[in-house]
C-alpha positions as CSV (number, residue, x, y, z in Angstrom):
1,X,14.7,-113.8,17.2
2,X,15.6,-116.8,14.9
3,X,15.6,-116.3,11.2
4,X,15.7,-118.9,8.5
5,X,17.2,-117.7,5.2
6,X,16.1,-119.6,2.1
7,X,18.7,-118.9,-0.5
8,X,22.2,-117.6,-0.4
9,X,22.8,-116.3,-3.9
10,X,23.3,-112.6,-4.8
11,X,20.4,-111.3,-2.7
12,X,20.8,-113.8,0.2
13,X,24.5,-112.9,0.6
14,X,23.5,-109.2,0.6
15,X,21.0,-109.9,3.4
16,X,23.6,-111.5,5.5
17,X,26.0,-108.6,4.9
18,X,23.4,-105.9,5.7
19,X,22.4,-107.7,8.9
20,X,26.1,-108.0,9.9
21,X,27.2,-104.5,8.9
22,X,24.2,-102.7,10.3
23,X,23.6,-104.9,13.3
24,X,23.8,-102.1,15.9
25,X,21.2,-100.0,14.3
26,X,18.9,-103.0,13.5
27,X,19.1,-104.2,17.1
28,X,18.2,-100.7,18.4
29,X,15.2,-100.5,16.1
30,X,13.9,-104.0,16.9
31,X,15.0,-104.4,20.5
32,X,15.8,-108.0,19.4
33,X,19.0,-110.0,18.9
34,X,18.6,-111.3,15.3
35,X,20.1,-114.7,14.7
36,X,20.3,-116.4,11.4
37,X,19.9,-120.0,12.6
38,X,19.5,-121.8,9.3
39,X,20.3,-121.1,5.7
40,X,18.9,-123.2,2.9
41,X,21.2,-123.6,-0.2
42,X,21.5,-126.0,-3.2
43,X,25.2,-126.7,-2.7
44,X,26.5,-126.7,0.9
45,X,30.1,-126.8,-0.3
46,X,30.0,-123.7,-2.5
47,X,32.1,-120.8,-1.3
48,X,30.1,-117.5,-0.8
49,X,30.9,-113.9,-0.1
50,X,29.1,-113.7,3.2
51,X,30.0,-114.5,6.8
52,X,27.3,-116.9,7.9
53,X,28.6,-117.3,11.4
54,X,27.1,-120.2,13.3
55,X,24.1,-120.7,11.0
56,X,23.3,-124.2,10.0
57,X,23.9,-124.4,6.2
58,X,21.7,-127.1,4.7
59,X,20.3,-128.4,1.5
60,X,17.5,-130.1,3.2
61,X,14.5,-127.9,3.7
62,X,13.1,-130.3,6.3
63,X,15.9,-129.1,8.7
64,X,14.0,-125.8,8.7
65,X,10.5,-127.0,8.5
66,X,11.0,-129.3,11.5
67,X,12.6,-126.5,13.7
68,X,9.9,-124.9,15.9
69,X,12.3,-122.2,17.1
70,X,12.2,-120.3,13.8
71,X,10.3,-117.0,14.1
72,X,10.7,-115.5,10.6
73,X,11.5,-117.0,7.2
74,X,13.3,-114.8,4.5
75,X,12.8,-116.3,1.0
76,X,15.2,-115.1,-1.7
77,X,15.7,-118.4,-3.6
78,X,13.1,-118.1,-6.4
79,X,10.8,-120.7,-7.8
80,X,7.0,-120.6,-8.0
81,X,4.8,-123.6,-7.1
82,X,7.1,-125.4,-4.7
83,X,8.1,-122.2,-3.1
84,X,4.5,-121.1,-2.7
85,X,3.7,-124.4,-1.0
86,X,6.7,-124.1,1.3
87,X,5.9,-120.5,2.3
88,X,2.3,-121.3,2.9
89,X,3.3,-124.1,5.2
90,X,5.2,-121.6,7.3
91,X,2.4,-119.1,7.3
92,X,-0.1,-121.8,8.5
93,X,2.1,-122.2,11.6
94,X,2.1,-118.5,12.2
95,X,5.7,-118.0,11.0
96,X,6.2,-114.6,9.4
97,X,7.5,-114.5,5.9
98,X,9.6,-112.0,4.0
99,X,9.9,-112.6,0.3
100,X,11.6,-111.0,-2.7
101,X,10.0,-113.4,-5.1
102,X,7.9,-111.4,-7.6
103,X,7.4,-114.4,-9.9
104,X,5.7,-116.4,-7.2
105,X,3.9,-113.5,-5.5
106,X,2.3,-112.2,-8.8
107,X,0.7,-115.7,-9.2
108,X,-0.1,-116.5,-5.5
109,X,-0.1,-113.4,-3.4
110,X,-3.9,-113.6,-2.7
111,X,-3.9,-117.1,-1.3
112,X,-0.7,-116.4,0.7
113,X,-2.1,-113.2,2.3
114,X,-5.3,-115.1,3.1
115,X,-3.3,-117.8,4.8
116,X,-1.2,-115.2,6.7
117,X,-4.2,-113.4,7.9
118,X,-5.9,-116.6,9.1
119,X,-2.9,-117.4,11.2
120,X,-1.8,-114.0,12.5
121,X,1.3,-114.0,10.4
122,X,2.9,-111.3,8.3
123,X,3.8,-111.6,4.6
124,X,6.1,-108.8,3.5
125,X,7.5,-108.3,0.0
126,X,9.0,-104.8,-0.5
127,X,12.0,-106.3,-2.4
128,X,9.8,-108.0,-5.0
129,X,9.2,-104.8,-7.0
130,X,12.0,-102.5,-8.1
131,X,14.7,-103.7,-5.7
132,X,15.8,-100.8,-3.5
133,X,12.9,-98.5,-4.2
134,X,10.5,-98.3,-1.2
135,X,7.5,-98.4,-3.6
136,X,5.4,-101.2,-2.1
137,X,5.2,-99.7,1.4
138,X,4.8,-96.2,0.0
139,X,1.6,-97.2,-1.9
140,X,0.3,-99.4,0.9
141,X,1.0,-96.9,3.7
142,X,2.3,-93.5,2.7
143,X,-0.2,-92.9,-0.1
144,X,-3.2,-94.8,1.4
145,X,-5.2,-91.7,1.8
146,X,-5.3,-91.2,-1.9
147,X,-7.5,-92.6,-4.6
148,X,-4.8,-93.7,-7.0
149,X,-5.7,-93.5,-10.7
150,X,-2.4,-94.3,-12.5
151,X,0.8,-96.2,-12.0
152,X,3.5,-96.0,-14.6
153,X,6.9,-97.5,-14.2
154,X,10.3,-98.5,-15.6
155,X,10.3,-101.8,-13.7
156,X,13.1,-103.8,-15.4
157,X,16.7,-102.7,-15.3
158,X,17.8,-105.0,-18.1
159,X,15.4,-103.6,-20.7
160,X,16.1,-100.0,-19.6
161,X,19.8,-100.6,-19.9
162,X,19.4,-102.0,-23.4
163,X,17.1,-99.1,-24.6
164,X,19.5,-96.6,-23.0
165,X,22.5,-98.0,-24.8
166,X,20.5,-97.8,-28.1
167,X,19.2,-94.3,-27.5
168,X,22.3,-92.7,-25.9
169,X,25.2,-94.7,-27.5
170,X,23.5,-95.6,-30.8
171,X,24.0,-99.3,-30.4
172,X,21.9,-101.9,-32.2
173,X,19.7,-104.1,-30.1
174,X,21.8,-107.3,-30.3
175,X,25.0,-105.4,-29.3
176,X,23.2,-103.8,-26.3
177,X,21.8,-107.1,-25.2
178,X,25.2,-108.8,-25.4
179,X,26.7,-106.0,-23.3
180,X,23.9,-106.3,-20.7
181,X,24.7,-110.0,-20.4
182,X,28.4,-109.3,-20.0
183,X,27.8,-106.8,-17.2
184,X,25.4,-109.1,-15.4
185,X,22.3,-107.1,-16.0
186,X,20.8,-109.8,-18.3
187,X,20.5,-113.6,-17.7
188,X,21.9,-116.1,-20.2
189,X,18.3,-116.6,-21.3
190,X,16.9,-113.0,-21.1
191,X,13.3,-113.9,-22.2
192,X,11.6,-112.9,-19.0
193,X,13.2,-109.5,-19.2
194,X,13.2,-108.5,-22.8
195,X,9.7,-109.9,-23.5
196,X,8.2,-107.9,-20.6
197,X,7.3,-110.9,-18.4
198,X,9.2,-109.6,-15.4
199,X,7.7,-106.1,-15.7
200,X,4.2,-107.7,-16.0
201,X,4.6,-109.4,-12.7
202,X,5.7,-106.2,-11.0
203,X,3.0,-104.0,-12.4
204,X,0.4,-106.5,-11.3
205,X,1.7,-106.4,-7.7
206,X,1.7,-102.6,-7.7
207,X,-1.7,-102.3,-9.3
208,X,-3.2,-104.7,-6.8
209,X,-2.0,-102.4,-4.0
210,X,-2.8,-99.2,-5.8
211,X,-6.4,-100.0,-6.6
212,X,-7.3,-102.6,-3.9
213,X,-8.3,-105.2,-6.4
214,X,-7.3,-108.8,-7.2
215,X,-5.9,-109.1,-10.7
216,X,-5.6,-112.0,-13.0
217,X,-2.1,-111.8,-14.4
218,X,-3.0,-113.8,-17.5
219,X,-5.3,-110.9,-18.6
220,X,-2.5,-108.4,-18.8
221,X,-1.3,-107.5,-22.3
222,X,2.5,-107.7,-22.8
223,X,4.8,-106.6,-25.5
224,X,8.6,-106.7,-25.1
225,X,11.5,-104.9,-26.8
226,X,13.1,-107.7,-28.8
227,X,11.8,-106.2,-32.1
228,X,12.8,-102.6,-31.3
229,X,14.9,-101.0,-34.1
230,X,17.5,-98.3,-33.7
231,X,15.8,-96.6,-36.7
232,X,12.6,-95.9,-34.7
233,X,14.6,-94.8,-31.6
234,X,16.5,-92.3,-33.8
235,X,13.3,-91.1,-35.6
236,X,11.6,-90.6,-32.3
237,X,14.6,-88.7,-30.8
238,X,14.3,-86.1,-33.6
239,X,10.7,-85.5,-32.4
240,X,12.0,-85.2,-28.8
241,X,10.5,-88.6,-27.8
242,X,12.2,-91.4,-25.8
243,X,11.3,-95.1,-25.9
244,X,10.9,-96.8,-22.6
245,X,9.5,-100.2,-21.7
246,X,6.7,-99.3,-19.2
247,X,4.4,-101.2,-16.9
248,X,1.3,-99.2,-17.1
249,X,-2.0,-99.3,-15.2
250,X,-5.0,-97.0,-14.8
251,X,-8.2,-97.4,-12.8
252,X,-11.1,-95.0,-13.4
253,X,-14.8,-95.1,-14.4
254,X,-13.9,-97.0,-17.5
255,X,-12.4,-99.8,-15.4
256,X,-8.9,-101.3,-14.9
257,X,-6.3,-101.3,-17.7
258,X,-2.9,-102.9,-17.1
259,X,-0.3,-103.5,-19.8
260,X,3.4,-103.7,-20.5
261,X,4.8,-102.3,-23.7
262,X,7.5,-100.0,-25.2
263,X,6.1,-96.5,-25.1
264,X,7.3,-93.2,-26.4
265,X,7.5,-90.4,-23.8
266,X,8.3,-86.7,-24.3
267,X,11.9,-86.2,-23.6
268,X,10.9,-83.8,-20.8
269,X,8.9,-86.4,-19.0
270,X,10.5,-87.5,-15.7
271,X,10.7,-91.2,-16.7
272,X,12.4,-90.3,-20.0
273,X,15.5,-89.3,-18.1
274,X,15.7,-92.6,-16.1
275,X,18.6,-94.4,-17.9
276,X,20.6,-97.6,-17.9
277,X,19.9,-100.1,-15.1
278,X,17.9,-97.6,-12.9
279,X,14.2,-98.1,-12.1
280,X,11.4,-95.5,-11.5
281,X,7.7,-95.6,-10.6
282,X,5.3,-92.8,-11.3
283,X,2.1,-92.7,-9.1
284,X,-0.8,-90.3,-9.5
285,X,-3.1,-89.9,-6.5
286,X,-6.1,-87.6,-6.3
287,X,-4.8,-85.8,-3.2
288,X,-1.0,-85.9,-3.5
289,X,-0.9,-85.4,-7.3
290,X,2.0,-86.8,-9.2
291,X,4.9,-88.5,-7.4
292,X,7.9,-90.4,-8.7
293,X,10.2,-92.9,-6.9
294,X,13.6,-93.4,-8.4
295,X,16.5,-95.7,-7.6
296,X,18.3,-99.0,-8.2
297,X,16.0,-101.8,-9.3
298,X,18.3,-104.7,-8.5
299,X,21.7,-105.6,-7.0
300,X,22.8,-107.5,-3.9
301,X,22.9,-104.8,-1.3
302,X,20.2,-102.7,-2.9
303,X,17.6,-105.5,-2.8
304,X,18.8,-106.7,0.5
305,X,18.2,-103.2,1.9
306,X,14.5,-103.7,1.1
307,X,14.5,-107.3,2.5
308,X,16.0,-106.3,5.8
309,X,13.7,-103.3,6.0
310,X,10.8,-105.7,5.8
311,X,12.4,-107.8,8.5
312,X,12.7,-104.9,10.8
313,X,9.1,-103.9,10.3
314,X,7.8,-107.4,10.8
315,X,9.7,-107.6,14.1
316,X,8.6,-104.2,15.3
317,X,4.9,-104.7,14.5
318,X,4.5,-108.5,14.9
319,X,2.3,-108.0,18.0
320,X,0.2,-105.1,16.7
321,X,-2.4,-107.3,15.2
322,X,-2.3,-105.5,11.8
323,X,-3.7,-107.6,9.0
324,X,-1.9,-108.0,5.7
325,X,-3.4,-106.0,2.8
326,X,-5.9,-108.3,1.1
327,X,-8.3,-107.0,-1.6
328,X,-11.8,-108.6,-1.5
329,X,-12.9,-107.9,-5.1
330,X,-11.4,-109.3,-8.3
331,X,-11.6,-106.9,-11.3
332,X,-11.4,-107.8,-15.0
333,X,-8.4,-106.2,-16.9
334,X,-9.5,-104.3,-19.9
335,X,-7.2,-104.2,-23.0
336,X,-5.2,-101.0,-23.5
337,X,-7.5,-98.5,-25.1
338,X,-4.8,-97.5,-27.6
339,X,-6.4,-94.1,-27.7
340,X,-3.9,-91.2,-28.2
341,X,-1.1,-90.3,-30.6
342,X,1.0,-93.0,-32.2
343,X,4.3,-93.2,-34.0
344,X,4.0,-95.5,-37.1
345,X,6.6,-96.6,-39.6
346,X,5.4,-98.1,-42.9
347,X,7.1,-100.3,-45.5
348,X,4.6,-98.8,-48.1
349,X,5.3,-96.0,-50.5
350,X,4.2,-92.7,-49.1
351,X,1.2,-92.3,-51.5
352,X,-0.1,-95.7,-50.7
353,X,0.0,-95.2,-46.9
354,X,-1.4,-91.6,-47.2
355,X,-4.4,-92.8,-49.2
356,X,-5.2,-95.4,-46.6
357,X,-4.8,-92.9,-43.7
358,X,-6.9,-90.3,-45.3
359,X,-9.6,-92.9,-46.0
360,X,-9.8,-93.7,-42.3
361,X,-9.8,-89.9,-41.4
362,X,-6.5,-90.3,-39.5
363,X,-4.7,-86.9,-39.2
364,X,-0.9,-87.2,-39.0
365,X,2.4,-85.4,-39.2
366,X,5.1,-86.8,-41.5
367,X,8.4,-87.5,-39.7
368,X,10.3,-89.1,-42.5
369,X,9.1,-89.3,-46.2
370,X,11.9,-91.6,-47.5
371,X,10.9,-94.5,-45.3
372,X,7.3,-93.3,-44.6
373,X,7.1,-92.5,-40.9
374,X,4.3,-90.5,-39.2
375,X,3.0,-89.4,-35.9
376,X,-0.8,-89.4,-35.7
377,X,-3.0,-87.0,-34.0
378,X,-5.2,-88.7,-31.3
379,X,-6.8,-91.8,-32.7
380,X,-9.2,-94.4,-31.3
381,X,-8.4,-98.0,-30.6
382,X,-10.6,-99.0,-33.5
383,X,-8.8,-96.7,-35.9
384,X,-5.5,-98.2,-34.8
385,X,-6.8,-101.8,-35.2
386,X,-8.2,-100.9,-38.6
387,X,-4.8,-99.6,-39.7
388,X,-3.1,-102.8,-38.5
389,X,-5.7,-105.0,-40.2
390,X,-5.6,-103.2,-43.6
391,X,-4.0,-105.7,-46.0
392,X,-2.7,-102.9,-48.2
393,X,-0.7,-101.5,-45.4
394,X,2.6,-102.9,-44.2
395,X,3.4,-101.4,-40.7
396,X,7.0,-102.1,-39.7
397,X,6.8,-100.4,-36.2
398,X,4.1,-98.8,-34.1
399,X,4.4,-97.2,-30.6
400,X,1.9,-95.3,-28.5
401,X,2.9,-91.9,-27.3
402,X,2.2,-91.4,-23.6
403,X,2.9,-88.8,-20.9
404,X,1.1,-86.0,-22.7
405,X,-2.1,-84.7,-21.1
């Protein structure tokens, strides 16, 4: 079984090491001798922490495209449009593809699965969401007897690390971000992480699986953590609330709602205790009830574990004729209803803000009267919009409270 590995960075090196270190078990499971015949890299002279054996190390993708002996392609190099075109070309030839590329998949998974199904190929992507967590296969296979109504997840280790440092260690945002960069949890340009873009791509992939619907990613509302203040984290903690950046989706009679935003959870909620670089996904099914998957969301061997697991399953079931999961219907994404309780901090004097709140029939509890901070009772989306639109009110921070039935 000849494998072409596209990319030999952190995850690619992990894939080589997992295949090498666990070769006996993998061979037993697949009844195949797995050979990495080609590895695509950007710099053939770079030294790497992986024993590539007799593989052809190349920076020319044509060396792989033109080799008809390749059975499976593993893609861990990143990129969106060019990578999509490349993987589609393999799928058109019936070559199976394993990808960890959530950026590309969130944009193009529907066309890729269609191509795969037309050509009896498999597209597997467990590692694209939450690294080492077996969440993709669990939703697609283990929970497929359920009508899933809610998916809620801490899907980005960088932002969770930053918020944990702020909540647990009392650090300001900029200090926590600098520490995340130093430890390798954040990129030099952390925009995709801290502005919620990475989490958006992941919740779109999970929601597509959970609800069997195609989703337009551009319709998903996103709010990141770059404006989070330690003041609000401390105020919330006194009310036994914990701030987490969550990918959220629900699908019910009211339609589909998907969003990414910082949300306050009761400190007793399972997700509230998921700290630092760890990820977790909470899934609610009508038969199984509430389930939670917890584990490392990134890392060389952790993500490689999911990649190689996909590889094993592709080999084991390649002749079974099972089609890739492919929703038929596209559903419009509704904006977050906003309905529920909210934490709000005002720059106004207390009497000014209270007058406006009472005028809109908003019931609330005062958390801090020096810098006027409240927690509302349940309010509608319109009431929240009216508060934000009121020119006499100066809202410094606002967070929805979730996880309370």
